[in-house]
N, CA, C and O of each residue as an XYZ file, in Angstrom:
864
protein
N     -82.796    -42.898     11.203
C     -84.305    -42.295     11.542
C     -84.599    -43.349     13.444
O     -84.515    -44.576     13.387
N     -84.854    -42.788     14.625
C     -85.403    -43.631     15.597
C     -86.534    -44.466     15.249
O     -87.313    -44.356     14.302
N     -86.478    -45.439     16.313
C     -88.108    -46.359     15.871
C     -88.562    -46.570     17.160
O     -87.604    -46.628     17.932
N     -89.477    -46.689     17.631
C     -90.210    -47.063     18.925
C     -90.532    -48.508     18.761
O     -90.336    -49.358     17.892
N     -91.060    -48.463     19.842
C     -91.666    -50.447     20.550
C     -93.404    -50.302     19.229
O     -93.676    -51.051     18.291
N     -93.781    -49.712     19.472
C     -94.538    -49.722     18.323
C     -94.810    -49.983     17.308
O     -95.774    -50.688     17.009
N     -93.964    -49.437     16.473
C     -93.222    -49.151     15.245
C     -92.722    -50.369     14.325
O     -93.218    -50.927     13.346
N     -91.484    -50.555     15.080
C     -90.978    -52.448     15.496
C     -92.409    -53.112     15.382
O     -93.077    -53.390     14.386
N     -92.683    -53.292     16.864
C     -93.462    -53.820     16.702
C     -94.601    -54.622     14.861
O     -94.886    -55.665     14.271
N     -94.819    -52.772     14.816
C     -95.612    -53.381     13.097
C     -94.888    -53.986     12.219
O     -95.202    -55.054     11.695
N     -93.612    -53.194     11.934
C     -92.161    -54.070     11.208
C     -92.266    -55.186     11.399
O     -92.084    -55.697     10.294
N     -92.464    -56.017     12.166
C     -91.990    -57.404     12.189
C     -93.117    -58.510     12.488
O     -92.871    -59.716     12.506
N     -94.572    -57.865     12.756
C     -95.361    -58.872     12.235
C     -95.887    -59.197     10.938
O     -96.522    -60.201     10.615
N     -95.397    -57.816      9.954
C     -95.632    -58.282      8.619
C     -94.518    -58.670      7.926
O     -94.495    -59.241      6.836
N     -93.273    -58.215      8.849
C     -92.266    -59.760      8.322
C     -93.017    -61.132      9.667
O     -93.533    -61.108     10.784
N     -92.969    -61.261      9.535
C     -93.708    -62.360     10.526
C     -94.935    -63.195      9.259
O     -94.068    -63.646      8.511
N     -95.542    -63.398      8.964
C     -96.830    -62.830      8.169
C     -96.470    -63.511      7.074
O     -97.185    -64.468      6.778
N     -94.659    -63.037      5.740
C     -94.125    -63.589      5.116
C     -93.483    -64.404      5.018
O     -93.005    -64.816      3.961
N     -93.239    -65.033      6.590
C     -92.505    -65.524      6.843
C     -93.020    -67.107      7.287
O     -92.504    -68.223      7.351
N     -93.913    -66.699      7.461
C     -94.982    -68.362      7.664
C     -96.368    -68.511      6.389
O     -97.287    -69.316      6.238
N     -95.980    -67.469      5.762
C     -96.167    -68.123      4.544
C     -95.310    -68.643      2.617
O     -95.507    -68.874      1.423
N     -94.460    -68.539      3.602
C     -93.070    -68.283      2.727
C     -92.242    -70.388      3.998
O     -91.725    -70.406      5.116
N     -92.675    -72.155      2.617
C     -91.995    -72.776      3.812
C     -92.439    -73.088      5.185
O     -91.497    -73.318      5.943
N     -94.000    -73.182      5.887
C     -93.267    -72.618      7.298
C     -93.525    -74.304      7.484
O     -92.703    -74.723      8.299
N     -93.860    -74.715      7.294
C     -93.544    -76.294      7.889
C     -92.203    -77.298      7.618
O     -92.010    -78.484      7.886
N     -91.307    -76.191      6.913
C     -89.855    -77.120      7.812
C     -89.262    -75.694      8.372
O     -88.070    -75.775      8.667
N     -89.757    -74.622      8.542
C     -89.315    -73.817      9.416
C     -89.577    -74.209     11.110
O     -88.754    -74.000     12.001
N     -90.868    -74.795     11.278
C     -91.930    -75.705     11.878
C     -90.583    -76.944     12.544
O     -90.692    -77.416     13.675
N     -89.993    -77.121     12.078
C     -89.520    -77.823     11.692
C     -87.757    -77.610     12.408
O     -86.950    -77.955     13.271
N     -87.935    -77.069     11.655
C     -86.568    -77.113     11.917
C     -85.731    -76.233     13.470
O     -84.534    -76.328     13.739
N     -86.819    -75.393     14.317
C     -86.823    -74.739     15.435
C     -87.653    -76.183     16.145
O     -87.845    -76.122     17.360
N     -88.110    -77.392     15.437
C     -88.398    -77.594     16.840
C     -86.911    -78.758     16.692
O     -86.301    -79.109     17.702
N     -86.553    -79.186     15.420
C     -85.342    -80.428     15.505
C     -83.924    -79.463     17.028
O     -82.925    -79.908     17.594
N     -84.517    -78.331     17.084
C     -82.754    -77.729     17.928
C     -83.751    -77.231     19.696
O     -83.365    -77.325     20.861
N     -85.011    -76.750     19.141
C     -85.498    -77.757     20.464
C     -85.428    -77.911     21.786
O     -85.520    -77.346     22.876
N     -85.084    -79.624     20.837
C     -85.727    -80.459     20.676
C     -84.307    -80.838     21.822
O     -84.288    -81.329     22.951
N     -83.050    -80.267     20.761
C     -81.944    -80.799     21.401
C     -81.426    -80.207     23.046
O     -80.759    -80.589     24.007
N     -82.097    -79.232     22.675
C     -82.623    -78.332     23.809
C     -82.915    -78.218     25.509
O     -82.508    -77.598     26.492
N     -83.841    -79.192     25.157
C     -84.528    -79.538     25.642
C     -83.770    -81.393     26.591
O     -83.601    -81.530     27.803
N     -83.507    -82.414     25.548
C     -82.851    -82.915     26.265
C     -81.618    -82.373     27.398
O     -81.705    -82.887     28.513
N     -80.640    -81.512     27.214
C     -79.521    -81.466     27.347
C     -80.300    -80.789     29.217
O     -80.205    -81.280     30.342
N     -80.780    -79.918     28.868
C     -81.897    -79.136     30.056
C     -82.656    -80.165     31.002
O     -82.933    -80.084     32.199
N     -82.829    -80.879     30.329
C     -83.744    -81.698     31.494
C     -84.795    -81.296     32.101
O     -84.736    -82.150     32.985
N     -85.826    -80.630     32.398
C     -86.165    -80.168     32.254
C     -87.515    -80.540     33.044
O     -88.399    -80.714     32.206
N     -88.006    -80.729     34.379
C     -88.977    -81.582     34.698
C     -90.490    -81.361     34.129
O     -91.162    -82.223     33.563
N     -90.818    -80.227     34.362
C     -91.600    -79.007     33.303
C     -91.411    -78.341     32.371
O     -90.264    -77.896     32.319
N     -92.221    -77.996     31.381
C     -92.069    -76.724     30.724
C     -93.571    -76.423     29.998
O     -94.364    -77.180     29.437
N     -93.591    -74.977     30.267
C     -94.317    -74.308     29.277
C     -94.778    -74.278     27.652
O     -94.062    -73.417     27.141
N     -95.602    -74.806     26.698
C     -95.238    -74.372     25.516
C     -96.478    -73.730     25.041
O     -97.389    -74.371     25.565
N     -97.158    -72.437     24.043
C     -97.847    -71.641     23.444
C     -98.377    -73.183     22.493
O     -97.757    -74.170     22.096
N     -99.285    -72.908     22.441
C    -100.953    -73.517     21.600
C    -100.086    -72.011     20.294
O     -99.318    -71.236     20.864
N    -100.317    -71.784     18.704
C     -99.699    -71.527     18.148
C    -100.708    -70.197     17.482
O    -100.748    -70.767     16.392
N    -101.454    -69.056     17.260
C    -101.271    -68.224     16.089
C    -101.054    -68.876     14.746
O    -101.153    -70.089     14.562
N    -100.739    -67.945     13.781
C    -101.318    -67.808     12.600
C     -99.324    -68.081     11.886
O     -98.790    -68.982     11.239
N     -98.825    -66.756     12.477
C     -97.586    -67.200     11.869
C     -96.797    -67.551     13.524
O     -95.626    -67.201     13.673
N     -97.255    -67.979     14.236
C     -95.275    -67.611     14.829
C     -96.400    -69.530     15.035
O     -97.529    -70.017     14.982
N     -94.484    -69.943     15.351
C     -93.846    -71.378     15.176
C     -95.342    -72.563     15.655
O     -96.204    -72.234     16.470
N     -95.316    -73.909     14.918
C     -95.979    -74.830     15.265
C     -95.609    -75.974     16.027
O     -95.448    -76.998     15.362
N     -95.426    -76.061     17.306
C     -94.409    -76.782     17.833
C     -95.159    -78.418     19.154
O     -94.920    -79.273     20.006
N     -96.132    -77.732     18.273
C     -97.519    -79.847     18.287
C     -96.489    -79.916     19.245
O     -96.121    -79.610     20.379
N     -95.999    -80.942     17.315
C     -95.513    -82.254     17.372
C     -94.010    -81.773     18.993
O     -93.423    -82.511     19.785
N     -93.990    -80.981     18.881
C     -92.689    -82.039     20.173
C     -93.375    -81.200     21.069
O     -92.483    -80.428     21.421
N     -94.270    -80.909     21.582
C     -94.837    -80.949     22.425
C     -95.403    -81.812     23.186
O     -95.860    -81.621     24.313
N     -95.363    -83.391     22.185
C     -96.772    -84.328     22.854
C     -95.486    -85.204     22.415
O     -95.960    -86.336     22.324
N     -93.735    -85.311     22.007
C     -93.338    -86.048     21.845
C     -92.285    -85.717     23.665
O     -91.319    -86.290     24.169
N     -92.730    -85.107     23.890
C     -91.999    -84.561     25.661
C     -93.176    -85.154     26.392
O     -92.850    -86.054     27.167
N     -94.344    -84.902     26.346
C     -95.467    -85.515     27.255
C     -95.118    -86.967     26.608
O     -95.885    -87.680     27.255
N     -94.522    -87.710     25.847
C     -94.869    -88.832     25.876
C     -93.320    -89.155     26.328
O     -92.885    -90.108     25.680
N     -92.121    -88.476     27.511
C     -91.189    -88.455     27.717
C     -91.459    -88.563     29.067
O     -90.600    -88.942     29.863
N     -92.930    -88.166     29.490
C     -93.446    -87.630     31.023
C     -92.994    -86.913     32.031
O     -93.033    -86.875     33.261
N     -92.376    -86.132     30.759
C     -92.220    -84.129     31.259
C     -94.156    -83.755     31.301
O     -95.037    -83.948     30.463
N     -94.178    -83.038     32.988
C     -94.903    -82.251     32.776
C     -95.449    -80.802     31.284
O     -94.441    -80.512     30.639
N     -95.979    -80.477     31.075
C     -96.520    -80.129     29.427
C     -97.520    -79.400     29.745
O     -98.676    -79.656     30.080
N     -96.702    -78.092     29.541
C     -98.226    -77.024     30.427
C     -98.481    -75.740     28.654
O     -97.683    -75.455     27.761
N     -99.799    -75.368     28.868
C    -100.246    -74.673     28.179
C    -100.908    -72.958     28.925
O    -100.962    -72.729     30.133
N    -101.308    -72.037     27.887
C    -101.737    -71.258     28.860
C    -103.500    -70.871     29.034
O    -104.003    -70.668     27.929
N    -103.998    -70.804     29.623
C    -105.187    -70.515     29.672
C    -105.376    -68.754     30.206
O    -105.198    -67.995     31.159
N    -105.901    -68.832     28.697
C    -106.453    -67.413     29.533
C    -107.627    -67.059     30.690
O    -108.759    -67.538     30.753
N    -106.807    -65.766     31.862
C    -107.950    -65.399     32.862
C    -107.515    -63.883     32.396
O    -106.746    -63.430     31.548
N    -108.228    -63.438     33.193
C    -108.514    -61.692     33.041
C    -108.106    -61.458     31.684
O    -108.562    -61.937     30.645
N    -106.360    -59.931     32.022
C    -105.520    -59.754     31.208
C    -104.175    -61.023     31.104
O    -103.340    -61.096     30.203
N    -104.267    -61.711     32.018
C    -103.028    -62.205     31.436
C    -103.580    -63.745     31.899
O    -104.748    -63.814     32.280
N    -102.459    -65.427     31.861
C    -103.474    -66.094     31.976
C    -102.892    -67.171     33.230
O    -102.082    -66.796     34.078
N    -103.360    -68.312     33.181
C    -102.415    -69.070     34.271
C    -102.066    -70.515     33.497
O    -102.643    -70.659     32.419
N    -101.246    -71.523     33.899
C    -100.748    -72.424     33.017
C    -101.578    -73.100     33.449
O    -101.928    -72.898     34.611
N    -102.547    -74.742     32.240
C    -102.858    -75.979     32.803
C    -102.352    -76.866     31.997
O    -102.305    -76.708     30.777
N    -101.992    -77.728     32.519
C    -101.803    -79.307     31.946
C    -102.640    -79.178     30.473
O    -103.870    -79.124     30.446
N    -101.605    -79.127     28.976
C    -101.964    -79.769     28.241
C    -103.034    -80.094     28.381
O    -103.659    -79.294     29.077
N    -103.813    -81.242     27.916
C    -104.572    -82.123     27.270
C    -105.649    -82.167     25.924
O    -106.115    -81.102     25.518
N    -105.886    -83.013     25.493
C    -107.376    -82.832     24.569
C    -108.524    -83.296     25.009
O    -108.651    -84.365     25.607
N    -109.759    -82.219     24.634
C    -110.705    -81.738     23.445
C    -109.423    -80.133     23.643
O    -108.710    -80.136     24.646
N    -109.344    -79.394     23.016
C    -108.622    -78.447     22.524
C    -110.275    -77.702     21.919
O    -111.035    -78.337     21.188
N    -110.670    -75.755     22.595
C    -111.355    -75.114     22.572
C    -110.944    -73.895     21.951
O    -109.742    -73.632     21.973
N    -111.788    -73.060     21.370
C    -111.319    -71.533     20.900
C    -111.031    -70.780     21.890
O    -112.114    -70.419     22.352
N    -110.344    -70.412     22.376
C    -110.130    -69.842     24.210
C    -110.348    -67.583     23.303
O    -110.333    -67.185     22.138
N    -110.434    -67.183     24.029
C    -109.699    -65.045     23.832
C    -109.062    -64.858     22.698
O    -108.601    -65.903     22.240
N    -108.891    -64.032     22.154
C    -107.993    -63.723     21.063
C    -107.908    -64.910     19.912
O    -107.051    -64.839     19.031
N    -108.815    -65.961     19.971
C    -108.705    -66.755     18.972
C    -107.563    -67.561     19.636
O    -107.001    -67.511     18.542
N    -107.007    -68.007     20.126
C    -105.983    -68.857     21.418
C    -106.803    -70.453     21.364
O    -107.927    -70.736     21.780
N    -106.023    -71.122     20.852
C    -106.944    -72.785     21.156
C    -106.914    -72.544     22.489
O    -107.376    -71.443     22.791
N    -106.628    -73.031     23.144
C    -107.136    -74.112     25.659
C    -107.043    -75.188     25.218
O    -107.072    -75.564     24.046
N    -106.864    -76.027     26.632
C    -107.673    -76.553     27.022
C    -108.577    -76.072     28.010
O    -108.910    -74.919     28.283
N    -108.900    -77.120     28.477
C    -109.494    -77.228     29.638
C    -109.650    -76.367     30.399
O    -109.818    -75.440     29.607
N    -109.765    -75.729     31.826
C    -109.829    -75.226     33.178
C    -109.386    -76.446     33.815
O    -109.671    -77.598     33.487
N    -108.424    -75.932     35.064
C    -108.481    -76.661     36.302
C    -108.243    -76.257     37.596
O    -107.391    -75.438     37.942
N    -108.797    -76.682     38.103
C    -108.106    -76.293     40.051
C    -106.790    -76.429     40.280
O    -106.071    -75.622     40.869
N    -106.375    -77.814     39.646
C    -104.962    -76.828     39.761
C    -104.104    -75.524     39.576
O    -104.142    -74.966     38.479
N    -103.262    -74.960     40.680
C    -102.848    -73.851     40.782
C    -101.485    -73.837     40.666
O    -100.824    -73.769     41.702
N    -100.953    -73.888     39.629
C     -99.582    -74.743     38.747
C     -98.090    -72.962     38.959
O     -97.663    -72.162     38.126
N     -97.868    -73.112     40.269
C     -96.931    -71.776     40.431
C     -95.669    -71.412     40.173
O     -94.920    -70.662     40.798
N     -95.448    -72.270     38.781
C     -93.961    -73.034     38.533
C     -93.717    -73.450     37.910
O     -94.073    -74.628     37.868
N     -92.967    -72.969     36.933
C     -91.863    -74.151     35.364
C     -90.441    -73.856     35.323
O     -89.658    -72.909     35.408
N     -90.483    -75.299     35.127
C     -88.463    -74.690     34.757
C     -88.264    -74.180     33.729
O     -87.371    -73.335     33.778
N     -88.979    -74.408     32.240
C     -88.566    -73.681     31.677
C     -89.979    -73.277     30.297
O     -90.939    -73.978     29.975
N     -89.580    -71.977     29.795
C     -91.102    -71.296     29.177
C     -90.506    -71.281     27.804
O     -89.377    -70.897     27.500
N     -91.522    -71.799     26.954
C     -90.584    -71.483     25.773
C     -91.994    -70.445     24.988
O     -93.047    -70.848     24.494
N     -91.514    -69.149     25.126
C     -92.639    -68.148     24.636
C     -92.169    -67.462     23.305
O     -91.075    -67.047     22.920
N     -93.591    -67.511     22.680
C     -93.335    -66.316     20.914
C     -93.290    -65.670     20.761
O     -94.101    -64.961     21.357
N     -92.409    -65.020     19.862
C     -91.994    -63.506     20.372
C     -92.029    -63.234     19.214
O     -91.751    -64.065     18.349
N     -92.464    -61.704     18.888
C     -92.770    -60.701     17.585
C     -91.387    -59.984     17.484
O     -91.069    -59.979     16.295
N     -90.763    -59.586     17.989
C     -89.225    -59.324     18.782
C     -89.130    -59.330     19.028
O     -89.870    -59.455     20.004
N     -87.831    -59.217     19.104
C     -86.698    -57.949     20.955
C     -85.902    -57.734     20.718
O     -85.489    -58.040     19.598
N     -85.071    -56.998     21.695
C     -84.664    -55.762     21.488
C     -82.917    -56.001     21.543
O     -82.554    -57.061     21.033
N     -81.821    -55.114     22.112
C     -80.095    -55.075     22.192
C     -80.167    -55.568     23.297
O     -79.485    -56.591     23.231
N     -80.839    -55.410     24.918
C     -81.268    -56.308     25.772
C     -81.929    -57.422     26.399
O     -81.915    -57.640     27.610
N     -82.863    -58.544     24.993
C     -83.093    -59.329     24.918
C     -84.486    -59.462     25.333
O     -84.762    -60.660     25.271
N     -85.328    -58.890     25.664
C     -86.398    -58.746     26.467
C     -87.687    -58.072     25.056
O     -88.032    -57.350     24.121
N     -87.779    -58.633     25.582
C     -89.719    -59.680     24.532
C     -90.462    -58.693     24.118
O     -91.279    -58.381     24.984
N     -90.563    -57.809     22.782
C     -92.221    -57.177     22.168
C     -93.195    -57.499     21.854
O     -93.631    -56.700     21.025
N     -94.021    -58.469     22.097
C     -95.696    -59.396     21.900
C     -95.927    -57.635     21.108
O     -95.327    -56.624     20.743
N     -97.733    -58.504     21.266
C     -98.601    -58.048     20.774
C     -99.112    -56.618     21.333
O     -99.777    -55.731     20.798
N     -98.730    -56.703     22.191
C     -98.225    -54.630     23.015
C     -99.722    -55.279     24.442
O     -99.915    -54.429     25.311
N    -100.980    -57.173     24.654
C    -101.062    -56.579     26.187
C    -100.723    -56.955     27.506
O    -101.334    -57.075     28.568
N     -99.321    -57.133     27.032
C     -99.016    -57.490     28.411
C     -98.827    -58.524     29.436
O     -98.145    -58.407     30.455
N     -99.540    -59.608     29.040
C     -99.976    -61.504     29.187
C     -99.112    -61.953     29.508
O     -99.173    -62.510     30.604
N     -97.942    -61.978     28.837
C     -96.815    -62.541     29.411
C     -95.990    -62.069     30.939
O     -95.422    -62.712     31.823
N     -96.375    -60.036     30.614
C     -95.542    -59.435     31.888
C     -96.118    -59.756     33.315
O     -95.413    -59.814     34.322
N     -97.829    -60.009     33.285
C     -98.009    -59.742     33.810
C     -97.686    -61.605     34.506
O     -97.167    -61.796     35.606
N     -97.967    -62.318     33.915
C     -97.702    -64.243     33.722
C     -96.307    -64.302     34.413
O     -96.355    -65.197     35.256
N     -95.382    -63.850     34.397
C     -93.974    -63.919     34.840
C     -93.495    -63.625     35.949
O     -92.720    -64.167     36.737
N     -94.260    -62.359     35.893
C     -94.504    -61.101     36.971
C     -95.129    -61.830     38.665
O     -94.949    -61.303     39.763
N     -95.770    -62.973     38.426
C     -96.500    -63.971     39.405
C     -95.423    -65.318     39.852
O     -95.203    -65.739     40.987
N     -95.100    -65.597     39.103
C     -93.680    -67.099     39.795
C     -92.644    -66.299     40.700
O     -92.408    -65.127     40.990
N     -92.149    -67.582     40.993
C     -91.381    -67.770     42.631
C     -90.200    -66.955     42.419
O     -89.784    -65.936     42.971
N     -89.549    -68.059     40.971
C     -88.886    -68.125     40.636
C     -88.609    -67.599     38.553
O     -89.789    -67.543     38.206
N     -88.128    -67.403     37.817
C     -87.641    -67.810     36.524
C     -87.230    -68.591     35.794
O     -86.076    -69.006     35.685
N     -88.534    -68.974     34.985
C     -87.362    -70.246     34.126
C     -86.771    -69.905     33.571
O     -86.378    -68.767     33.824
N     -86.318    -70.496     32.563
C     -85.154    -70.861     31.879
C     -85.977    -70.333     30.767
O     -86.470    -71.251     30.113
N     -86.338    -68.944     30.267
C     -86.538    -68.227     28.623
C     -87.126    -68.682     27.311
O     -87.802    -67.685     27.059
N     -87.276    -69.289     26.571
C     -87.147    -69.734     25.195
C     -87.917    -68.497     24.273
O     -89.141    -68.361     24.278
N     -87.096    -67.726     23.575
C     -88.699    -66.684     22.766
C     -87.963    -68.034     21.437
O     -87.168    -68.973     21.479
N     -88.761    -67.413     20.480
C     -89.387    -68.534     19.992
C     -89.769    -67.735     18.512
O     -90.771    -67.095     18.828
N     -89.540    -67.493     17.317
C     -90.177    -66.510     15.743
C     -89.877    -67.396     14.812
O     -89.001    -68.238     15.006
N     -90.642    -67.311     13.559
C     -90.535    -67.969     12.502
C     -89.018    -67.059     11.233
O     -88.431    -67.362     10.194
N     -89.030    -66.069     12.077
C     -88.367    -65.183     11.251
C     -87.143    -64.450     12.545
O     -87.157    -64.664     13.757
N     -86.098    -63.499     11.698
C     -84.798    -62.711     13.112
C     -85.632    -61.640     13.011
O     -85.928    -61.238     11.886
N     -86.158    -60.989     14.194
C     -87.221    -60.047     14.446
C     -85.986    -59.434     15.027
O     -85.984    -60.281     15.920
N     -84.694    -58.545     15.375
C     -84.379    -58.198     16.222
C     -83.835    -56.363     16.039
O     -83.050    -55.873     15.228
N     -84.761    -55.602     17.337
C     -84.315    -53.841     17.585
C     -82.654    -53.676     16.709
O     -81.902    -54.649     16.653
N     -82.414    -52.811     16.309
C     -80.632    -52.372     16.385
C     -80.622    -51.755     18.248
O     -79.696    -51.738     19.060
N     -81.627    -51.451     18.338
C     -81.050    -49.833     19.469
C     -82.635    -50.934     20.694
O     -83.215    -51.853     20.115
N     -83.074    -50.580     22.349
C     -83.648    -50.981     23.465
C     -85.027    -50.454     22.974
O     -85.022    -49.310     22.521
N     -86.149    -51.097     23.000
C     -87.117    -50.182     22.799
C     -88.116    -51.013     23.572
O     -89.338    -51.094     23.447
N     -87.339    -51.565     24.345
C     -88.340    -52.068     25.471
C     -88.480    -51.577     26.852
O     -87.820    -50.588     27.173
N     -89.358    -52.216     27.821
C     -89.548    -51.515     28.927
C     -88.781    -52.642     30.432
O     -88.395    -53.810     30.381
N     -88.801    -52.027     31.184
C     -87.957    -53.275     32.419
C     -88.350    -54.160     32.559
O     -87.752    -55.213     32.338
N     -90.264    -53.999     33.253
C     -91.055    -54.877     32.907
C     -90.837    -55.513     31.848
O     -90.521    -54.431     31.352
N     -90.632    -56.568     30.610
C     -90.850    -56.970     29.539
C     -89.612    -57.604     29.676
O     -88.418    -57.311     29.614
N     -90.793    -59.221     30.021
C     -89.467    -60.255     29.911
C     -87.862    -60.176     29.125
O     -87.256    -59.521     28.278
N     -87.683    -61.324     30.052
C     -86.302    -61.876     28.681
C     -85.568    -62.809     28.288
O     -86.103    -63.874     28.598
N     -84.777    -62.938     27.853
C     -84.907    -64.003     27.078
C     -83.322    -65.081     27.669
O     -82.308    -64.489     28.038
N     -83.371    -66.168     27.658
C     -81.877    -67.043     28.067
C     -81.853    -66.578     26.522
O     -81.364    -65.590     25.976
N     -82.723    -67.909     25.940
C     -82.601    -68.603     24.654
C     -83.129    -68.107     23.750
O     -84.295    -67.764     23.944
N     -82.731    -67.938     22.852
C     -83.423    -66.929     20.879
C     -83.585    -67.773     20.351
O     -82.556    -68.433     20.203
N     -85.083    -68.479     19.598
C     -84.161    -69.429     17.847
C     -85.010    -68.638     17.375
O     -85.534    -67.559     17.650
N     -85.029    -69.381     16.640
C     -85.164    -68.514     14.882
C     -84.525    -70.370     14.278
O     -83.862    -71.210     14.886
N     -85.252    -70.378     12.550
C     -85.175    -70.732     11.722
C     -83.545    -70.989     11.492
O     -83.061    -72.115     11.380
N     -82.627    -69.495     11.431
C     -81.746    -69.202     11.104
C     -80.788    -69.171     12.008
O     -79.655    -69.448     11.613
N     -80.933    -68.927     13.038
C     -79.787    -68.803     14.298
C     -80.290    -69.339     15.139
O     -81.505    -69.538     15.119
N     -79.267    -69.858     16.446
C     -79.514    -70.061     18.473
C     -78.963    -68.483     19.102
O     -78.186    -67.750     18.491
N     -79.058    -68.435     19.317
C     -78.589    -66.797     20.550
C     -78.594    -67.668     22.097
O     -79.501    -68.393     22.506
N     -77.587    -67.419     22.633
C     -77.081    -67.699     23.933
C     -77.047    -66.347     25.227
O     -75.862    -66.182     25.518
N     -78.193    -65.117     26.269
C     -77.798    -64.789     27.211
C     -77.388    -64.977     28.103
O     -78.045    -65.743     28.808
N     -76.119    -64.458     28.669
C     -76.425    -65.062     30.879
C     -77.716    -66.074     31.028
O     -78.789    -65.844     30.469
N     -77.496    -67.098     31.767
C     -78.448    -68.075     32.359
C     -77.928    -67.823     33.738
O     -76.714    -68.019     33.782
N     -78.548    -67.382     35.098
C     -78.445    -67.817     36.267
C     -79.333    -68.964     36.955
O     -80.534    -68.696     36.928
N     -79.117    -69.766     37.356
C     -80.203    -71.390     36.689
C     -79.872    -70.912     38.709
O     -78.882    -70.385     39.216
N     -80.877    -71.282     39.208
C     -81.069    -72.347     40.955
C     -81.653    -73.193     41.455
O     -81.623    -73.452     42.658
N     -82.495    -73.958     40.331
C     -83.846    -75.410     40.643
C     -82.349    -76.066     40.111
O     -81.476    -75.968     39.249
N     -82.786    -76.830     41.367
C     -81.797    -79.228     41.527
C     -81.573    -79.522     40.092
O     -80.553    -79.666     39.418
N     -83.513    -79.587     39.694
C     -83.688    -80.445     38.438
C     -83.049    -79.372     37.093
O     -83.764    -79.459     36.095
N     -81.748    -78.328     36.915
C     -81.576    -78.072     36.204
C     -79.542    -77.828     35.767
O     -78.893    -77.205     34.927
N     -79.323    -78.511     36.634
C     -78.359    -78.416     37.333
C     -77.106    -79.099     36.182
O     -75.945    -78.691     36.210
N     -77.477    -79.941     35.424
C     -77.064    -79.706     33.900
C     -76.332    -79.059     32.986
O     -75.237    -79.025     32.426
N     -78.060    -78.240     33.114
C     -78.313    -77.448     31.743
C     -76.518    -75.895     32.902
O     -75.610    -75.202     32.443
N     -76.991    -76.159     34.249
C     -75.972    -75.004     35.253
C     -74.286    -74.957     34.445
O     -73.398    -74.156     34.155
N     -74.590    -76.272     34.365
C     -72.487    -76.372     34.327
C     -73.047    -76.698     32.125
O     -72.031    -76.637     31.432
N     -73.919    -76.882     31.564
C     -73.229    -76.596     29.757
C     -74.178    -75.035     29.252
O     -74.625    -74.861     28.118
N     -74.275    -74.318     30.092
C     -74.690    -72.643     29.648
C     -73.337    -72.520     29.254
O     -72.313    -73.198     29.344
N     -73.785    -71.080     28.638
C     -73.305    -70.094     27.602
C     -72.009    -68.763     28.231
O     -71.271    -68.835     27.248
N     -71.625    -68.169     28.741
C     -72.066    -66.707     29.741
C     -71.716    -66.296     29.077
O     -70.792    -66.586     28.318
N     -72.746    -64.979     29.204
C     -72.505    -63.410     28.440
C     -73.095    -62.760     29.040
O     -73.698    -63.322     29.953
N     -73.228    -61.661     28.942
C     -74.318    -60.467     29.465
C     -74.718    -59.556     28.283
O     -74.796    -58.329     28.213
N     -74.947    -60.533     27.372
C     -75.449    -60.022     26.062
C     -75.878    -61.229     25.697
O     -75.592    -62.323     26.183
N     -77.088    -60.770     24.172
C     -77.807    -62.006     23.591
C     -76.501    -62.106     22.573
O     -75.603    -61.282     22.744
N     -76.364    -63.137     21.473
C     -74.913    -62.760     20.594
C     -75.202    -64.558     20.204
O     -75.851    -65.423     20.792
N     -74.201    -64.574     18.670
C     -74.620    -65.710     17.885
C     -74.004    -66.610     18.302
O     -72.822    -66.320     18.490
N     -74.368    -67.953     18.625
C     -73.727    -69.686     19.208
C     -73.329    -70.219     18.336
O     -72.208    -70.687     18.134
N     -74.572    -70.188     17.492
C     -74.511    -71.881     17.030
C     -75.289    -71.535     15.191
O     -76.505    -71.614     15.365
N     -75.091    -71.307     14.105
C     -76.357    -72.118     13.327
C     -76.567    -72.973     13.041
O     -75.764    -73.799     12.609
N     -78.308    -73.171     13.235
C     -78.917    -74.292     13.721
C     -78.560    -75.148     12.366
O     -78.456    -76.374     12.414
N     -78.453    -74.696     11.633
C     -78.692    -76.266     11.232
C     -76.981    -77.259     11.644
O     -76.773    -78.116     10.785
N     -76.409    -77.231     12.226
C     -75.357    -77.524     13.059
C     -75.876    -78.598     14.448
O     -75.061    -79.335     15.005
N     -77.540    -78.515     14.916
C     -77.749    -78.852     15.395
C     -79.003    -79.521     14.972
O     -79.101    -80.701     15.308
N     -79.950    -79.015     14.321
C     -81.332    -79.439     13.137
C     -80.779    -81.286     12.675
O     -79.576    -81.364     12.425
N     -81.124    -81.866     12.630
C     -81.926    -83.725     11.908
C     -81.995    -83.181     10.898
O     -82.437    -83.767      9.910
């Protein structure tokens, strides 16, 4: 039976809603534990986080810890059909699509070392299936360099065929509470040299380690 992006998205959303109703705090903790190890290895100067919707992994505790390490932490601020990066700070208010966001800023932030992105699913090209609004695709298209891109979700939703388009953003790392997967990463930023020598090389997404080997 063939599957397209719309039907895969629908199935994945149902799966993620169920996953979020079962031990979500524990799943959030396992994802944050792995992500913290990776960020320490990468040692980025700046990170794009996200502020979660109901069935997305909640990384706010890790976000606060990264801020205390004097890293620049940004979150999306919705603008028209896409968003821009703004520094994470309180108070937060409810913005478009029910997403929390800080106050706007006049700063023009053009690049970031690491982008942590929630996904509805991924396909065999490690490309993102989101809610279908294209906000992340438009945002990434405006960046002058590609950040190390980490996809996050509460349960593994990988389509076994290609359902995405060429403009859908692609993961370098994919994390769920069960697994962590890597794809080939090309790094040019001076701030990411340690990660460049540490990275795994592969043309396709693949299992590397079970998350329990990283999680505390």
